[in-house]
C-alpha positions as CSV (number, residue, x, y, z in Angstrom):
1,M,3.2,-8.2,-22.4
2,E,4.9,-8.9,-19.1
3,L,5.6,-12.5,-18.0
4,T,4.1,-12.8,-14.6
5,P,4.6,-15.7,-12.2
6,R,1.0,-16.9,-12.8
7,R,1.4,-16.8,-16.6
8,A,4.8,-18.5,-16.5
9,G,3.4,-21.3,-14.3
10,T,0.4,-21.7,-16.6
11,V,2.6,-22.0,-19.7
12,A,4.8,-24.6,-17.8
13,L,1.6,-26.6,-17.0
14,L,0.8,-26.8,-20.8
15,A,3.5,-29.4,-20.9
16,L,1.1,-31.7,-19.1
17,L,-0.9,-32.2,-22.3
18,P,1.6,-34.3,-24.2
19,V,2.4,-36.1,-20.9
20,I,-1.2,-37.2,-20.6
21,V,-1.2,-38.4,-24.2
22,F,2.1,-40.3,-23.6
23,G,0.8,-41.8,-20.4
24,A,-2.5,-42.9,-21.9
25,T,-1.0,-44.4,-25.1
26,K,2.5,-45.8,-24.1
27,N,3.3,-46.4,-20.5
28,L,1.1,-45.3,-17.5
29,L,3.9,-45.4,-15.0
30,A,6.3,-43.4,-17.2
31,G,3.5,-40.9,-17.8
32,A,2.9,-40.5,-14.0
33,V,6.5,-39.9,-13.3
34,T,6.8,-37.4,-16.1
35,A,3.7,-35.6,-14.9
36,I,5.2,-35.3,-11.4
37,N,8.4,-33.8,-12.9
38,V,6.4,-31.3,-14.9
39,L,4.5,-30.2,-11.8
40,L,7.7,-29.8,-9.9
41,I,9.2,-27.7,-12.6
42,A,6.1,-25.5,-12.9
43,A,6.2,-24.9,-9.2
44,V,9.9,-24.0,-9.2
45,I,9.3,-21.6,-12.1
46,Y,6.4,-20.0,-10.2
47,L,8.5,-19.6,-7.0
48,L,11.6,-18.3,-8.8
49,M,9.6,-15.6,-10.6
50,S,7.5,-14.6,-7.6
51,P,8.5,-11.4,-5.7
52,T,10.1,-11.9,-2.3
53,D,9.2,-10.3,0.9
54,G,11.6,-7.4,1.7
55,G,13.5,-8.0,-1.5
56,H,17.3,-7.3,-1.8
57,N,18.4,-3.9,-0.7
58,H,21.8,-3.5,-2.2
59,D,22.1,0.1,-0.9
60,H,22.0,-1.1,2.6
61,D,25.1,-3.2,2.0
62,A,27.0,-0.2,0.7
63,E,26.1,1.8,3.8
64,H,27.2,-1.1,6.0
65,D,30.6,-1.2,4.3
66,A,31.0,2.5,4.6
67,D,30.2,2.4,8.3
68,Q,32.9,-0.3,8.8
69,E,35.5,1.8,7.0
70,Q,34.8,4.8,9.2
71,A,35.0,2.7,12.4
72,V,38.6,1.6,11.5
């Protein structure tokens, strides 16, 4: 089973369940701050695992270096 960005974000959002329980039973303000942190972390995980436009073309760097050596 492949870990897709959508699935990783969903798993990260599961951390909201204990946050809700904590906020409802202990301290509402601490629960709200913790919930915001969980949402930020889930968003970062989603963005880090998402594919990028264009990607990284490492072969292009090698060609660029070879062109510079030939020019010298």
